[in-house]
C-alpha positions as a Python dict, from the first residue, in 0.01 Angstrom:
ca = {
    (1, 'M'): (0, 0, 0),
    (2, 'G'): (-145, -12, 349),
    (3, 'R'): (-15, -148, 659),
    (4, 'S'): (-39, -519, 736),
    (5, 'T'): (-320, -637, 952),
    (6, 'L'): (-78, -896, 1084),
    (7, 'R'): (124, -761, 1380),
    (8, 'N'): (467, -857, 1490),
    (9, 'P'): (471, -984, 1840),
    (10, 'T'): (791, -787, 1924),
    (11, 'Q'): (655, -467, 1795),
    (12, 'T'): (328, -529, 1979),
    (13, 'A'): (523, -593, 2299),
    (14, 'I'): (722, -274, 2263),
    (15, 'G'): (409, -76, 2209),
    (16, 'L'): (257, -218, 2512),
    (17, 'R'): (554, -129, 2715),
    (18, 'I'): (552, 217, 2583),
    (19, 'R'): (190, 258, 2659),
    (20, 'E'): (221, 125, 3012),
    (21, 'R'): (488, 365, 3103),
    (22, 'R'): (320, 650, 2926),
    (23, 'T'): (11, 584, 3134),
    (24, 'A'): (224, 525, 3451),
    (25, 'L'): (354, 890, 3401),
    (26, 'G'): (-13, 1010, 3348),
    (27, 'I'): (55, 1158, 3008),
    (28, 'S'): (-146, 1163, 2698),
    (29, 'Q'): (-11, 1030, 2360),
    (30, 'S'): (-9, 1401, 2243),
    (31, 'A'): (223, 1500, 2537),
    (32, 'L'): (469, 1203, 2471),
    (33, 'A'): (484, 1296, 2112),
    (34, 'E'): (554, 1655, 2182),
    (35, 'R'): (824, 1563, 2435),
    (36, 'C'): (974, 1339, 2132),
    (37, 'G'): (924, 1561, 1859),
    (38, 'M'): (679, 1325, 1689),
    (39, 'H'): (311, 1334, 1583),
    (40, 'F'): (71, 1175, 1813),
    (41, 'T'): (-58, 939, 1536),
    (42, 'F'): (283, 817, 1504),
    (43, 'V'): (313, 738, 1888),
    (44, 'S'): (-49, 591, 1853),
    (45, 'S'): (72, 347, 1571),
    (46, 'I'): (380, 247, 1762),
    (47, 'E'): (163, 164, 2076),
    (48, 'R'): (-66, -34, 1859),
    (49, 'G'): (241, -244, 1738),
    (50, 'E'): (201, -121, 1379),
    (51, 'R'): (552, 32, 1355),
    (52, 'N'): (901, -131, 1350),
    (53, 'I'): (1073, 164, 1505),
    (54, 'S'): (1428, 273, 1447),
    (55, 'M'): (1712, 284, 1724),
    (56, 'S'): (1680, 659, 1703),
    (57, 'T'): (1304, 651, 1760),
    (58, 'L'): (1343, 409, 2063),
    (59, 'L'): (1618, 645, 2206),
    (60, 'R'): (1379, 948, 2168),
    (61, 'L'): (1082, 775, 2326),
    (62, 'A'): (1285, 645, 2608),
    (63, 'E'): (1393, 995, 2683),
    (64, 'G'): (1037, 1121, 2650),
    (65, 'L'): (937, 850, 2893),
    (66, 'Q'): (1221, 917, 3130),
    (67, 'I'): (1365, 557, 3120),
    (68, 'N'): (1647, 358, 2999),
    (69, 'P'): (1586, 240, 2651),
    (70, 'A'): (1690, -99, 2784),
    (71, 'E'): (1361, -118, 2973),
    (72, 'I'): (1165, -111, 2667),
    (73, 'V'): (1340, -401, 2491),
    (74, 'D'): (1465, -605, 2791),
    (75, 'G'): (1382, -984, 2756),
    (76, 'L'): (1207, -953, 2424),
    (77, 'K'): (1273, -1232, 2165),
    (78, 'W'): (1367, -1129, 1815),
}
């Protein structure tokens, strides 16, 4: 079974915030993935809003992005 083509707005917003921070740091998806112990395709799918990430994934990404995890989710509507 494939992924749904309908994107959850919250997942999309999280992915955009991750991408914005990553690009502000000037690092590639591969570099971020390496920092976080993930595969770059997983990071890519998160940035596209295709993944509903776990808390542990959020924390790993925040560490790799050198930010407080709250910055990724602050103000989002669930």
